[in-house]
C-alpha positions, -999 to +999 in steps of 0.1 A: +330-525+697+313-548+721+289-574+707+305-571+672+313-604+654+349-611+646+358-628+613+394-639+606+414-636+573+404-672+564+367-661+567+361-680+600+335-666+623+355-666+654+333-651+681+320-619+695+337-590+713+328-589+750+353-563+764+381-539+756+411-531+777+447-517+773+444-514+735+432-551+732+398-565+724+386-596+742+368-621+721+347-650+734+351-680+711+335-715+710+300-728+712+299-753+740+333-747+756+337-710+756+372-694+757+383-659+759+412-646+738+425-610+735+436-595+702+455-562+698+432-536+684+457-529+656+450-564+642+412-556+638+394-534+613+356-527+614+340-533+580+303-535+573+292-541+609+318-568+617+354-568+629+378-583+604+410-597+619+442-594+599+453-628+611+440-663+607+419-683+632+449-704+643+469-674+654+441-661+676+431-695+691+468-702+697+470-670+718+470-672+756+435-678+770+426-650+794+405-644+825+386-612+823+393-604+860+431-609+858+451-606+826+479-586+812+480-572+776+518-576+776+515-614+771+490-609+743+513-584+726+542-608+730+522-636+713+514-613+684+550-601+681+543-565+692+564-567+723+596-585+735+631-588+721+638-582+685+667-601+670+679-602+635+700-632+623+721-620+594+725-656+582+691-673+589+695-711+590+732-706+583+726-695+547+755-676+531+747-643+513+768-618+494+769-593+523+780-617+550+805-634+526+820-600+518+822-590+554+841-622+563+865-616+534+871-580+546+852-563+517+839-529+526+801-527+523+787-503+496+773-477+520+806-474+538+825-472+505+802-444+493+809-425+525+846-429+520+844-414+484+826-384+499+857-373+517+862-400+543+832-392+564+830-410+597+798-428+603+801-445+637+764-451+641+762-468+607+736-443+595+741-437+558+706-427+547+712-389+548+744-380+532+740-342+527+769-320+539+747-300+563+738-331+583+773-344+588+790-341+621 
């Protein structure tokens, strides 16, 4: 992949690949003031002799600048959302939805209700996708 040109989703010619390490590709950007940014290989696709990034220029240039001698792919993966804590807020920005309103009112959610109609199956893990009799414990 070295020496391939990288083009972003917004058709910006970002720079060229100068190295690969730890499932990341290092791209040298800029004309006068050169910077080096790493991009996870999963965000790049080779097409017609160039690497097409699946993200825009601002995402890549906003990533941590790296030093080829001393850098860690973990910080790069963290920037791209591939590593780190994963949290889900059931009420983003405090917005009420039918599921959270029902839970507050004590209404049993539909998957639990369906389990109850199948003979009162206990689903402590909350897994309701496979309801066949042979997979019940």
